[in-house]
N, C-alpha and C positions, 0 to 999 in steps of 0.2 A: 504494499500499500504506499502511496505517496500522500503525505498528510500536510495540509496547511492549517496552522493553528486557527481555531475558530475566532479568536479575539484579534486576529490580524485584520479583521474587518471592523470598521468603526460602527458605533451604534447608530450614527446618522445614516450610513449606507443601508444597514439592516432595517431601519425604520421605513425605508422607501422601497426595498426589494425583499421578497420572501427569501429566507436562507436557502431553500431548496432550489429556487431559480438561480441564485448566485453559485451554489455548488455545481449544479448541472452544467451551467454555462461555462464555467472555468474549465471543467474537465473536457467538455466538448470542444471548446476553443483550443485547448492544449493538444488534444489528440489530432485535430485537423492540421495543426501546425507541424506536428512531429510524425505524421503518418509515413512520409518517405523515409524517415530514419528508423522507424519501428518495424516497418514491413520486412526488411531484410532479416531482422532478428527472429521474427515470427516464422519466416520461411526456413531459416537454418534449424529451427526447432522441430520442423516437420509438422507443424500445426499444434504442438503441445502448448505453445505460448500464444495467448491472445490478449489483447488489450481492449476493453470495452467501457463505454460510458453507460452503465446500467444500474438502475436502482430497483431492487427486488426485496420484498418483505421476507423472503426466505433466506437472504444472505445474512451472514453474521457481521455484526458491528464489532470491530476489534478495538480494544483500548490498550494503552501501554501496560505491559506486564500481565495482560489477561492470559488465561491458559488455553491451550489448544484443546479442542473437544475430543480428540482421539489420542494424541501423542503427549508424552511427558515433556512438553516444550511450552515456552511462554513467548509472548510478543515483545520483542525488544526494539528500541528506537536507535537510529543512527543517522548521521548526516549524509547527504548525497555523495560527498567526496569520499565516503568510506565504503561505498557499495562494492567496489572491486575487491576489497579485503574481507568482505563478509564470509563467515563460516557458520554452518548450522550449530556448531558448539556454542555460539554466542547465546543461543536460546535455551540451553540446558537449565533446568529448574534450580540446580544446586550451585551453578557457577555461571549465571547469565552475565552477559556484557551489555549494559544498557546505558545509553547516553541521555542523561537527565536534561540536557540543554534543549530538548524538544519543547520544554515549557517557555523558552525565551521567545518573545514576540514584541513587536511595536504596534500598538493599536492604530489601525488605518493603513498600515504598510501595504496591504493587499487591495486597497480600495480601487486604485487605478487599473489593476488587472481585472477586477470584477466588473468595473464599468465598461472596459473595452470588450470583455467577453459577453456581457449582457447585450451590448450593442450589436455584436456579430451573431449571436446565437438566438437571443430573445427569451431565454428562460426555459424552465422545465417543460417537457412536452407531454407529461403523463397526467396532467390535471384532467379530471373527469369532464369538466365543462369546457375544456380548452379545445382549440381548433387542431385537428390532426395535421401533423407535418411529417417530413421525412424522418426515417428512423435515426436514432442516435448513432454516433460514430462507433464502428467496430473494426478493429485492425486484427484480422485473422484470415487463415486460409479459407477459401470457399468450401462450405460444407454441403453435402447432399441434402436437398430439402426433405424435411420430415413430415410425415402425415399429420394433419391437424388433429389435435387431441385436447380434450377438456377434462380437467381433474374431477375426481369424485365429488369434492365439496361443491364445485360449481354445478355439476349435473344434478346433485340433490337439490340445491337451491332453485335451480331452473324448473325442475319438474314439480317441486312443491309449490312454487309460485304459480305455475300453469294449472296445477291441480286446484288451488284455491280460487284462481280466476274463473275456471270453468264452473265451479260450484256456486260462486257468489257474484261474479261479474265486476268485482272491485279490483282494479289493477294495482293501485297504490298499496292497499292492504295485502294484496297478493305478494308484492315484493317484500313487504315486511315479514309476512308469514314464511316465505321461501327462505330468506336469510336466517330467520329464527330457527327453523327446523334443521337447516344445514348445520348450524352451530350446535344444536342439541344432539344430533346424531353423531357429530364429530366428538363431542364430549362423551356421549354414551359408549362409543367404541372403546374409549380408553378407561372407562370407569365401571362398565358392567357388561355382562355377556349378552344381555338382551334388553329391550326397552323397558320391560316391567321391572327388571332388577335395577335399571338405571333410575326409574322413578322412585323406587323404594329407597335406594341409596340417597337420593336427593332429599326425600322427606326425613330420613334418619339424621342427616347432617343439618337439618333446619333450613335447607335451601329455599323451601317453599315459603317459610315465614319471612325470610329475607326478601323474597320477591314481592310478597304482599305489602311489605312496609315500603319498598322502593317504588317511588313514583305512583303510589296508589294502585299498584297492579292487582288484578284479580284473576283467578283461575277460571277458565271457560273450556267448554268442549267445542272443538271446531275440526271438521274433516276427520272425525274419529279420533282426535288427539287432544290431550290436555295441554293447554297453552296459556301462559300468562299474557294479559293484555292491559295496557295502561288506560287511563281515562281519556287520553287523546286518541285511542283506537289503534295505536301501534303495538306490535308484539314485543315482548321483552324477555331477556334471560340473563341471570347473574346480575340483575340491577342495571343492565345496559339495554337501551331501547334500540331496536333494529328498524331504521327508517327506510323509506324508498330510496333516498339518496345514498344510504349505506349500501343498499343492494346494487345500485347503479355502479358504485365505485368498486365494490368487492367482487361482484358477480358479473354484471354486464360487461364492464370494461375488461375483465380477465377473459371472458369468453370471446370478446371481440378480437383478442390477439390471435385466436385460432381461426374463427370464422365470423362472419357478420352476425351480430347479436340478434337482429330481427329475423334472420334466417333460422337461427337456433330456436328462437321463441316460437315461430310459426310451426316448426317441425315438432316441437314439444307439444304444442296444442293439438296437432293432428294425431300425434302418437297417443296421447291420453284419450282422445275421442274414440280410439279403437277398443277401449276397455269399457265394460259395464260401469255405470255410475257407482254401483256398490263397491267396486274396487277402489274408487277415489275417496269413498267415505269410510273405508276400513284401513286402519293404520298398518296392520300386519300384511294385508293383501297388497297394499300400495308399495310397501317396502320390498316384499319378497317377489311379487309378480310384475310390478311395473318398473320400479327403480333398479333393483338388483341385476336383472338380465342385461341392462344397457349401461350400467355405471362406468364400465371400463372402455367401452367402444361406442359412445353416444353418437359421434359424428358418422361412423360407418353404418351403425345399426338403425339410427333414427333419421338423421339429416340426409344422408345419401340415399337411404331406402325411400324416403319421401320423394326425392327427385326421380328415382327410377319408376315409381308408381305412376307418375304423370307422363305417360308416353302416348304418342298419337297412335292410331290404329295402323298407320303406315309403318311406324317404327316397330310395332309389335310383329307385323307380318314379315318384316325384313329378317327377323330372327329365324324364320322357318324357310327362307329361300335358299 
């Protein structure tokens, strides 16, 4: 990691620009300028080395002297002029070599770089309400395109939202319900063997009481499931409300990185319409018969299948010629 001390930016600059816009723009600006110098290094590595401007919630935020998640090593800091002398032994837990001068900074010393980068790049491109632009810089060997894939969490949220929408016709609450159920099942997977055990465990720990007290939430039956809902009508879990905007940011935006969200939504609606309504109103049937069979291959089994169904008679007859 190449780190710029966060206080190298003045409070005046950060009052005018979101820190995420500043960080993204500086990295993007730097990679563009150094691409011709970095590419030969990437090529010599055979593709093992790549330099990207990517912000991902799955990535680990590393702090000075933080421990490696797998190896008995720690994160050490050193100045750029020492990079050629670096040895992995510097990171040994019992004898690490760590330069404490990483704390040295002059407030505002990076302002001019930030202003120049912001002018050239324009800020972070991942804001949910932002205008889509070209992809962020990536200096790497060209990889074979991978098939579009949507994670289980997003598939669960999408299908649950579509399920609620078909049963009630309320799109905003459907989004809240979809995200809420995805969070619940992700939690249940790690805390209980099945949904009933998960609910029992939650009651035993007083989670239900906490929910009732938080934001005036009350327990209701909807779509065959017990769910907490606030007075404002949004669903909640763990004292945190799941709003339609949260769904758009965490689910729709993520799905859009694989396929257009509207395409996925329409496919989900058509897929659920193929089941009896009783399946949508039953928690176990929905999970086992509707969600489970497509959770790992939603694009191939639902989206592409939907496309193949809508063929003209001429296209169908061509298959038999």
